[in-house]
C-alpha positions as CSV (number, residue, x, y, z in Angstrom):
1,M,-68.5,104.5,-83.5
2,F,-67.7,102.9,-86.8
3,F,-64.3,104.7,-86.9
4,T,-63.5,103.6,-83.3
5,D,-64.3,100.0,-84.0
6,S,-62.2,100.1,-87.2
7,Y,-59.3,101.7,-85.4
8,Q,-59.4,99.1,-82.6
9,A,-59.6,96.2,-85.2
10,M,-56.6,97.7,-87.0
11,R,-54.6,98.0,-83.8
12,R,-55.4,94.3,-82.9
13,G,-54.2,93.4,-86.4
14,E,-51.0,95.3,-85.9
15,R,-50.4,93.6,-82.5
16,R,-51.0,90.2,-84.1
17,L,-48.6,91.0,-86.9
18,A,-45.9,92.3,-84.4
19,L,-46.3,89.2,-82.3
20,R,-45.9,87.0,-85.5
21,Y,-42.8,88.9,-86.5
22,A,-41.4,88.6,-82.9
23,M,-42.1,84.8,-82.9
24,I,-40.4,84.5,-86.3
25,S,-37.4,86.4,-85.1
26,V,-37.1,84.2,-82.0
27,A,-37.4,81.1,-84.1
28,I,-34.6,82.4,-86.5
29,F,-32.4,83.2,-83.5
30,L,-32.9,79.8,-82.0
31,L,-32.3,78.0,-85.3
32,L,-29.1,79.9,-85.9
33,F,-27.5,80.3,-82.5
34,V,-28.8,77.6,-80.2
35,P,-27.2,74.7,-82.2
36,L,-23.9,76.6,-82.2
37,G,-24.2,77.2,-78.5
38,V,-24.9,73.5,-77.8
39,F,-22.0,72.5,-80.1
40,L,-19.6,74.8,-78.3
41,L,-21.0,73.7,-74.9
42,R,-20.4,70.1,-75.7
43,R,-16.9,70.7,-77.1
44,L,-16.0,72.5,-73.8
45,E,-17.6,69.6,-71.9
46,H,-15.5,67.0,-73.7
47,A,-12.3,69.0,-73.3
48,M,-13.0,69.3,-69.5
49,T,-14.1,65.7,-69.0
50,F,-11.4,63.5,-70.7
51,H,-7.7,64.0,-70.3
52,P,-6.0,60.8,-71.8
53,V,-2.3,60.4,-71.6
54,A,-0.8,58.2,-74.3
55,Y,1.8,55.4,-73.9
56,T,5.3,56.7,-73.4
57,G,7.3,53.5,-72.8
58,D,9.3,55.0,-69.9
59,A,10.1,53.4,-66.6
60,Q,6.7,54.1,-65.3
61,W,5.4,51.4,-67.7
62,A,7.4,48.7,-66.1
63,L,5.2,45.8,-65.1
64,P,4.4,45.5,-61.4
65,E,5.4,42.4,-59.6
66,R,3.2,39.3,-60.5
67,A,1.6,41.3,-63.4
68,E,1.1,40.3,-67.0
69,E,0.0,42.4,-70.0
70,V,-3.4,41.6,-71.3
71,W,-5.4,42.7,-74.3
72,F,-9.2,42.4,-74.9
73,E,-11.7,43.7,-77.3
74,T,-14.9,45.7,-76.9
75,A,-18.2,44.9,-78.6
76,D,-17.6,47.6,-81.2
77,G,-14.1,46.3,-82.0
78,V,-11.8,48.5,-80.0
79,R,-8.7,46.8,-78.6
80,L,-8.0,47.7,-75.0
81,H,-4.8,47.2,-73.0
82,G,-4.5,46.2,-69.3
83,W,-2.3,44.7,-66.6
84,F,-3.6,41.6,-64.7
85,I,-1.9,41.4,-61.3
86,R,-2.2,38.2,-59.3
87,A,-2.5,38.1,-55.5
88,T,0.7,37.4,-53.6
89,T,-0.9,34.8,-51.5
90,V,0.6,31.4,-52.4
91,D,-1.2,29.1,-49.9
92,A,-4.7,30.3,-50.6
93,P,-6.7,31.5,-53.7
94,S,-7.3,35.2,-54.1
95,S,-10.3,36.5,-52.1
96,A,-11.7,38.4,-55.1
97,T,-10.8,39.9,-58.5
98,V,-10.9,43.7,-58.5
99,I,-11.5,45.6,-61.8
100,Y,-10.1,49.1,-61.3
101,F,-11.6,52.0,-63.3
102,H,-9.3,55.0,-63.1
103,G,-10.2,58.6,-63.4
104,N,-10.4,60.9,-66.3
105,G,-6.7,61.7,-66.5
106,G,-3.5,59.7,-67.0
107,N,-3.5,56.0,-67.8
108,L,-3.0,52.7,-66.1
109,S,0.7,53.2,-65.5
110,Y,-0.3,55.7,-62.9
111,T,-2.0,53.0,-60.9
112,G,0.4,50.1,-60.8
113,W,1.2,50.9,-57.2
114,L,-2.5,50.4,-56.2
115,G,-2.7,47.1,-58.1
116,A,0.4,46.0,-56.1
117,A,-1.2,47.1,-52.8
118,L,-4.4,45.1,-53.6
119,S,-2.2,42.1,-54.6
120,R,-0.5,42.2,-51.2
121,R,-3.9,42.0,-49.6
122,G,-4.9,38.8,-51.3
123,M,-6.8,40.2,-54.3
124,D,-6.2,39.7,-58.0
125,A,-6.6,43.0,-59.9
126,L,-7.2,44.1,-63.5
127,L,-6.0,47.6,-64.3
128,F,-6.9,48.7,-67.8
129,D,-7.2,51.8,-70.0
130,Y,-10.3,53.2,-71.6
131,R,-10.1,53.7,-75.4
132,G,-7.7,56.5,-76.3
133,Y,-5.7,56.2,-73.0
134,G,-2.3,54.5,-72.7
135,R,-1.9,51.8,-75.3
136,S,-5.6,51.2,-75.8
137,G,-6.9,51.9,-79.3
138,G,-9.7,54.1,-80.4
139,S,-10.9,57.4,-78.9
140,L,-13.6,58.3,-76.4
141,S,-16.7,59.9,-77.9
142,G,-18.6,60.2,-74.5
143,E,-19.8,58.3,-71.5
144,E,-21.3,55.4,-73.6
145,S,-17.7,54.6,-74.8
146,I,-16.5,54.3,-71.2
147,Y,-19.5,52.0,-70.4
148,A,-18.7,49.8,-73.4
149,D,-15.0,49.6,-72.3
150,A,-16.2,48.6,-68.8
151,D,-18.3,45.8,-70.3
152,A,-15.3,44.5,-72.1
153,A,-13.2,44.5,-68.9
154,Y,-15.9,42.6,-67.1
155,D,-16.3,40.1,-69.9
156,Y,-12.6,39.5,-69.9
157,V,-12.5,38.7,-66.2
158,V,-15.7,36.6,-66.1
159,R,-15.4,34.8,-69.5
160,T,-11.8,34.7,-70.3
161,R,-10.4,34.4,-66.8
162,G,-13.3,32.3,-65.5
163,V,-13.8,34.4,-62.4
164,P,-17.3,33.8,-60.9
165,A,-19.3,37.1,-61.1
166,S,-20.0,36.9,-57.4
167,R,-16.3,37.3,-56.7
168,V,-15.8,40.3,-59.0
169,V,-15.3,43.7,-57.3
170,L,-15.8,46.9,-59.3
171,Y,-13.6,49.7,-58.0
172,G,-14.0,53.2,-59.6
173,Q,-12.1,56.3,-58.8
174,S,-13.4,59.8,-59.7
175,L,-14.9,59.5,-63.2
176,G,-14.2,55.8,-63.1
177,S,-16.9,55.6,-60.3
178,A,-19.5,56.4,-63.0
179,A,-18.3,53.4,-65.1
180,A,-18.2,51.1,-62.1
181,A,-21.7,52.1,-60.9
182,D,-23.2,51.8,-64.4
183,L,-21.8,48.3,-64.8
184,A,-22.9,47.2,-61.3
185,A,-26.4,48.4,-62.1
186,R,-26.5,46.0,-65.1
187,K,-24.3,43.0,-64.2
188,E,-23.9,40.7,-61.3
189,C,-20.9,41.4,-59.0
190,G,-19.7,40.8,-55.5
191,A,-19.1,44.4,-54.4
192,L,-18.9,48.0,-55.6
193,I,-16.4,50.6,-54.4
194,L,-16.9,54.3,-55.3
195,E,-13.9,56.5,-54.5
196,S,-14.1,60.3,-54.9
197,G,-17.1,59.8,-57.1
198,L,-19.5,62.3,-58.6
199,S,-23.3,62.0,-58.1
200,S,-24.0,63.3,-61.7
201,A,-22.6,65.5,-64.4
202,G,-25.4,68.0,-63.8
203,E,-24.3,68.4,-60.2
204,M,-20.7,68.8,-61.3
205,A,-21.7,71.4,-63.8
206,G,-23.3,73.3,-60.9
207,V,-20.0,73.1,-59.0
208,V,-17.8,74.3,-61.9
209,F,-20.2,76.8,-63.3
210,P,-22.6,77.8,-60.4
211,W,-24.0,80.7,-62.5
212,L,-25.1,78.3,-65.2
213,P,-28.9,77.9,-65.4
214,R,-30.0,74.3,-64.6
215,F,-31.8,73.9,-67.9
216,V,-28.5,74.6,-69.7
217,R,-26.7,71.9,-67.6
218,G,-29.3,69.5,-69.0
219,L,-27.9,70.1,-72.6
220,T,-24.6,68.4,-71.8
221,R,-24.1,65.1,-73.7
222,N,-22.7,63.2,-70.8
223,K,-25.0,62.6,-67.8
224,F,-23.0,60.3,-65.5
225,D,-26.1,59.9,-63.4
226,T,-24.4,57.7,-60.9
227,A,-26.7,58.4,-57.9
228,R,-29.8,57.4,-59.8
229,K,-28.3,54.2,-61.0
230,L,-27.3,53.0,-57.5
231,A,-31.0,52.2,-56.8
232,R,-30.5,49.2,-59.2
233,V,-27.2,48.0,-57.6
234,R,-27.8,44.9,-55.5
235,C,-24.3,44.1,-54.2
236,P,-22.7,45.7,-51.1
237,V,-21.5,49.3,-51.8
238,M,-18.6,51.2,-50.2
239,V,-18.4,54.9,-50.8
240,A,-15.1,56.6,-49.9
241,H,-14.5,60.4,-50.2
242,G,-12.0,62.9,-49.1
243,A,-13.4,65.3,-46.5
244,R,-11.5,68.1,-48.2
245,D,-12.0,67.1,-51.8
246,E,-11.4,70.3,-53.8
247,I,-12.7,68.9,-57.1
248,I,-15.8,66.8,-56.3
249,P,-17.3,68.1,-53.0
250,A,-17.8,65.6,-50.2
251,A,-21.5,66.3,-50.4
252,Q,-21.6,64.3,-53.6
253,G,-20.0,61.3,-51.9
254,R,-22.7,61.5,-49.2
255,A,-25.3,61.7,-51.9
256,L,-24.0,58.5,-53.4
257,Y,-24.1,56.8,-50.1
258,E,-27.7,57.9,-49.5
259,A,-28.7,56.7,-52.9
260,A,-27.2,53.2,-52.4
261,R,-29.1,50.3,-51.0
262,E,-28.1,48.3,-47.9
263,P,-25.7,46.9,-47.2
264,K,-23.5,49.9,-47.6
265,K,-20.5,51.6,-46.0
266,L,-19.4,55.3,-45.9
267,V,-15.7,56.2,-45.4
268,M,-14.9,59.9,-45.1
269,V,-11.1,60.3,-45.0
270,E,-10.3,63.4,-42.9
271,G,-7.7,65.7,-44.5
272,A,-7.9,63.9,-47.9
273,G,-8.5,65.8,-51.1
274,H,-9.6,64.3,-54.5
275,N,-6.6,62.1,-55.6
276,N,-4.9,61.3,-52.3
277,L,-7.3,59.1,-50.3
278,V,-4.9,56.2,-50.2
279,A,-1.9,58.4,-49.5
280,T,-3.8,60.2,-46.7
281,G,-5.6,57.1,-45.3
282,G,-2.6,54.9,-45.7
283,N,-2.6,51.2,-44.8
284,A,-5.6,51.7,-42.5
285,Y,-7.7,52.8,-45.5
286,L,-6.5,50.0,-47.7
287,D,-7.0,47.4,-44.9
288,A,-10.6,48.7,-44.4
289,L,-11.2,48.4,-48.2
290,A,-9.8,44.8,-48.2
291,Q,-11.9,43.9,-45.2
292,F,-15.0,45.2,-47.0
293,V,-14.2,43.1,-50.0
294,R,-13.7,39.9,-47.9
295,E,-17.0,40.5,-46.1
296,S,-18.8,41.2,-49.3
297,V,-17.7,38.1,-51.2
298,G,-18.0,35.8,-48.1
299,Q,-14.3,35.3,-47.4
């Protein structure tokens, strides 16, 4: 009996020791390899998220009609470049001032045509580049940099240009929708337009890497939790999405619409993909957008 009790006690001790060694091994593995994995994940995330194109000075950079170059500074001292395009209406003031937040690629020279189209529909427009894009200084470190740049654009329009906040329209396309929504959740504005927008970075990670466990998606640095922020937006919201969007599924556009408060408007453009809503929807799409703006700001 004594031998049996001693043997069982010894076995229990061995099991405890084996468990202790196993826990130490797991801890060493986590300490050594998890930080490396997170580092590599975030490097990949940054490379996939931001695709800035620098200033080239070619014909594409010619100022649109009724446009002027503008410069303004962020709170952390980065100088940003933009184009301010005035409405073509001469017998009446502009109905609103649109701040346009472009997507993750290119620069503002890719969007001059859109600024001109808004101008023809009676709106002033500010097109600008985030830090590291076009002629803007600095470089993006993550979503907080984009939000800081959005704040600077808003302050330029409201403080420098003297536009009443109630007549400022925030218009974001693709990744720019996250910047526009974040700003609208914190600042007064007349309307918010989200075009081809993502509901969150986590949802996008599930689209790009469907095999990736959900807890791993949570390790990304950028959250871009746009849908959650819409609960704090109090202005009218228009969500537009291509029914055949091959990059950000239309389901995410519908999720943004569901998350927004009333009044809100959903526009699904049949046949449109991710970057061609205006090209596919044509003047009818732009006219609907302009009508939404006028109704939102009381024009």
